[in-house]
N, C-alpha and C positions, 0 to 999 in steps of 0.2 A: 511732360515727363518731368519728374524732379531729378535732383542730382543722385540720389540713391539709385534710383531705377536706370539712369544713364551709366553710372559705375558698374551696376550689376550687369547691364546689357554688354558692356565693353569687355568685362571679365569673361562671359560666357563666350563672346566672340573670340577673345583671346585663347581661351582653352580650345575652342573648336578649330581655330587656325593652327594651333600648336600640334593638336592631334592630327589634323590633315597632313601637316609637314611630316609627321613620323610615320604615318602609314605607308607611303612609298618606300621609306628606308627599311621598315619591318618586311615588306613584301619583297623587296630586293634581297634581303638577307635570308628569307625563306627559299627563295629561287635559287640563291647560291648553295645553300645548304643542301638541296635537292639534286644539284648537278654531281655527277660522279667526279672524285678528285683525280684529275690527271695524273697526280704523282704516284699514286698507287700502282697503276700500269707501268709508269716509268721505272719504278723500283723493281717491280717483278720481273720486267724484261732484262734489266741489268744483272738481277741476282741470279736469274736463270742462266745468263751467259757467263757469269763468274763462276757459277757451279759446273758448267761444261768445261771452261777453261782449267779449273782446278782438277777436274776429273781427267782431263788429258794430260797434266803435268805431274800430278801427285798420284802415287800409288793408291789403289782402292782401300787397302787396309788403312794407310795413314788418314786418308780423306774420310773414311768411315768413322775412324776414332776421333778426328777433328769435330765432325758433325755431332757425333754423340755426346762429346763434351760440350758443345754448344747447347744441345737440347737440354742437358742437365742444368746448365747455367740458366737458360730461360725458364725453366721449371722452378728453380731456386728463388727467382724473383717473386713467386707467388707462395713462398713458404708460410706467411702469416695466415694465409687461408688453409694451406695443407695440414698445419699442426691443429687447426681446429677439428679436423676429421681424424685425428689419431685414432686407431683401431675402430673406426666407424665407416666401414665400406659402404653400408647402405645409406648413410648420411650423405657421403661424398657423391654416391650414385645420383642421389636425389638433387644434390646441389649442381652437378654437371648437367643433368637432363633438364633443369629449369633455367639454369642463368648462363652456361658457358657455350658448350657445343652441341647440346641435346644428344650426346652419345647415350647408348644403352650399355650399362654395366651389369654384368651378372658374376656371382662369385659360387663356384663349385668348390664348397669348403672340403668334401671328401677327397677330391683331386687335387686340391690347392691351386685352382686355376681361376684367375679373374679373366672375364672376356670383356673387352671394351670395343664397341662397334658404333660406327657413325651410321647416319641415315646416308642413302645414296646422295652423292654430291658431284658436281663436275670438276672441283678442283681441291687442293690441299687446303686444310683449315688455317694454316699458318699464312698470315697477311704477305710474306715475302714471296711465297710460292704461289702457283695458281696458273702458270702458262705450261700446261702439262706436256705440250708437244715439244717444249723447250727445256724443261727442268728434269735433270736426270734423276732416276730412281733411287740413287744413292743418298740423296737428300733425305730420304726417309730415315736414315741413321738418326737424324736430329730428333726425330719423335721417338725413337727407341731410348734416347738418352733422356728425353722429357719424361716418358713413361717409367723408366727406371727410378729417376729421382722422386717422382711424384708418389709412386707406390711405396718405395723403400721409407719415405717421410711418413706416409700414411699408417704403414704397417708396422714400422720398426724392425723390418726383416729384409735380407736381401731378396732380390727378385731376378728372374731371367725373363725378358721380353722378347717375343717373337712378332713378326708381322704375318699375319695370315692373308692379308688382303690390304693393298693400298692404291690409291688414286693415281699417285704418280708413277705407279708400276703397272698400270693399265687395268685396275679394278674400278668397281663402281662406288666403293665406299673404303673405309680403312678399319681394319679389325686388328687388334692387338691380343695376344695372349699373354698374360703375365702369370709366370709361374713362381709361386711363393716358395722360398725355401726356409729351411729351419734355422738358419744362421741370422743372428742379429746384425743390424747394420753397425 
């Protein structure tokens, strides 16, 4: 074996050794990624308890308004996306169906009612919620605020949103009826 062959063999060996060293790290990282994050349940449990405490201490009207305002805030964080769909209900419906929550959105233009319906699911879409037996249904007012802000941003018109069905209120899915008003935002 000459010097070139020796060095090439060493280089190949070093690469193989280095690759072997990294494989367990990658495998461990993949295993960690597959594990459910314990913090999600931790937050859901505490958030559910906080909402129960607030429900007991604050009147329903005040808490509903606080949650509605929080929902508007959360929706506003996505304004860059919402404005892309200004006056394009069908485009927004396709975006939601393919990329976000897979909700089905229909628009009855004659009656000026948009219906947004989720597939059946065991818990709320919001990652803070999900312990249905512990999270009070008043938390759905957050979704009312979310829907209000989202649709007013897309349509440029005031809307009234009602909950037809909600998982946190004992339903199998969440369905919202968005009534489009003639008033500009």
